[in-house]
C-alpha positions as CSV (number, residue, x, y, z in Angstrom):
1,M,98.8,52.0,-4.2
2,K,101.1,53.3,-1.5
3,N,98.2,53.5,0.9
4,I,97.3,49.9,0.3
5,I,100.8,48.7,1.0
6,T,100.9,50.8,4.2
7,L,97.5,49.5,5.3
8,T,98.6,45.9,4.6
9,A,101.8,46.4,6.6
10,L,99.8,47.8,9.5
11,L,97.4,44.9,9.4
12,I,100.2,42.3,9.4
13,G,101.9,44.1,12.2
14,A,98.6,44.3,14.2
15,Q,98.1,40.6,13.8
16,F,101.6,39.9,15.1
17,F,101.1,42.1,18.2
18,C,97.5,41.0,18.8
19,R,98.1,37.2,18.7
20,S,95.2,35.1,19.9
21,D,97.4,33.2,22.3
22,A,98.3,36.3,24.3
23,Q,98.2,35.9,28.0
24,V,94.8,37.2,29.1
25,P,93.6,36.6,32.6
26,K,90.9,34.0,32.6
27,A,87.9,33.8,34.9
28,P,88.0,30.8,37.3
29,T,86.1,27.9,35.8
30,D,85.4,26.2,39.1
31,K,83.5,27.5,42.1
32,V,85.5,28.0,45.3
33,N,85.1,25.0,47.6
34,A,84.3,26.0,51.2
35,G,85.4,22.6,52.5
36,N,88.7,22.9,50.8
37,L,89.4,26.3,52.2
38,V,88.5,25.2,55.8
39,S,90.7,22.1,55.4
40,Q,93.6,24.2,54.0
41,F,93.3,26.4,57.1
42,A,93.2,23.4,59.5
43,N,96.2,21.8,57.8
44,A,98.1,25.1,58.2
45,I,97.8,24.9,62.0
46,K,100.8,23.2,63.5
47,P,100.0,19.7,64.9
48,S,101.5,20.9,68.3
49,S,98.8,23.6,68.5
50,F,96.0,21.0,68.8
51,L,94.8,19.2,71.9
52,S,95.6,15.5,72.0
53,D,92.2,14.3,70.9
54,W,92.7,16.0,67.5
55,S,94.8,13.0,66.4
56,S,91.8,10.7,66.8
57,G,89.3,13.3,65.5
58,K,91.2,14.7,62.6
59,S,90.2,12.2,59.9
60,G,86.5,12.4,60.8
61,W,86.7,16.2,60.9
62,L,88.4,16.3,57.5
63,A,85.8,14.0,56.0
64,S,83.0,16.2,57.4
65,A,84.7,19.3,56.1
66,G,85.0,17.8,52.7
67,K,81.2,17.6,52.5
68,I,80.5,21.3,53.4
69,A,77.6,22.5,51.2
70,S,76.1,25.3,53.3
71,G,77.0,28.1,55.5
72,G,75.6,26.3,58.5
73,Q,77.8,23.2,57.8
74,M,80.8,25.4,57.4
75,A,80.2,27.2,60.6
76,S,79.8,23.9,62.4
77,S,83.1,22.7,61.1
78,I,84.8,25.9,62.1
79,S,83.4,25.6,65.6
80,S,84.5,22.0,65.9
81,L,88.0,22.9,64.6
82,A,88.3,25.7,67.2
83,G,87.4,23.3,69.9
84,F,90.4,21.1,69.1
85,I,92.9,24.0,69.4
86,K,94.9,24.3,72.6
87,P,93.6,27.3,74.7
88,G,97.2,28.7,74.8
89,M,97.3,29.1,71.1
90,F,94.6,31.8,71.1
91,K,95.6,35.5,71.3
92,S,94.7,37.3,74.5
93,G,91.1,38.5,74.3
94,F,89.9,35.9,71.8
95,N,86.6,34.4,73.0
96,L,86.2,30.8,71.9
97,Q,82.8,30.5,73.4
98,A,81.6,33.6,71.5
99,L,82.9,32.1,68.3
100,Q,81.1,28.8,68.9
101,Q,77.8,30.5,69.9
102,A,78.0,32.6,66.7
103,A,78.7,29.4,64.7
104,S,75.6,27.8,66.1
105,A,73.5,30.7,64.8
106,A,75.3,31.1,61.4
107,K,73.3,30.2,58.3
108,T,75.0,31.8,55.3
109,M,78.4,31.4,53.7
110,G,79.1,35.0,54.5
111,E,78.5,34.5,58.2
112,A,80.7,31.3,58.2
113,T,83.4,33.1,56.2
114,G,83.5,35.8,58.9
115,L,83.8,33.1,61.6
116,L,86.8,31.5,59.8
117,K,88.5,34.9,59.4
118,N,87.8,35.6,63.1
119,L,89.4,32.2,64.1
120,E,92.4,32.9,61.9
121,K,92.9,36.3,63.4
122,G,92.5,34.9,66.9
123,L,95.3,32.5,66.7
124,K,98.8,33.3,67.7
125,P,101.4,33.4,64.9
126,E,103.2,30.4,66.5
127,A,100.1,28.3,66.1
128,M,100.5,28.3,62.3
129,S,102.9,26.5,60.1
130,S,105.9,28.5,58.7
131,D,104.5,28.5,55.2
132,W,101.1,29.9,56.2
133,A,102.3,33.5,55.7
134,S,103.0,32.8,52.0
135,K,99.7,31.1,51.5
136,K,97.4,33.4,53.5
137,T,96.9,36.1,50.9
138,S,95.6,33.7,48.2
139,W,93.6,31.8,50.8
140,E,91.9,35.0,51.9
141,S,91.2,35.9,48.2
142,A,89.5,32.6,47.6
143,L,87.6,33.0,50.9
144,Q,86.2,36.3,49.6
145,M,84.7,34.5,46.6
146,L,82.4,32.4,48.9
147,K,78.8,33.6,48.9
C-alpha cells in the first residue's frame, strides 16, 4: 500500500513538472522569404548611402524584390541594389563589378545568399542604419535557411 501511495505521488508530481504547455522551441512554420530578407537589408541601408536615382527606383525595386522566387532573381535584385549605392559607401577593396558579374551567373539560392553576404560585408559601417547591428544576427540566421 505504501508503494502505491508513493507511486501515485510521483506520478502527480511528474504531471506537475511535465506540463503540456511547457515552453518547447517550435520549428518555424513558414519558409524563409528571400525577398523579405533582401528588402530588410535594403531598408537597413541609410537613405544617404544611396545615389539620387534610388528615390525614383526604390518602389520598383522593392516590388521586384517582393516577387523573388529563385536564386537568379535574388542575385539580380542584389546586383541592382548594389548599383544604387554610392561608391564611397563601399569598403576599400570591394569590387562592385565583380559582384555584379557573379550575380549575372548565379542560379541557386546558395549563390545568391553568398552575394548578399558579400555585399553586406563590403559596405562601410556608416552606410547602415544605427539599428542594423542589433538586427544583423537574426537576419544572418534567417539567410542561412535559404536553400
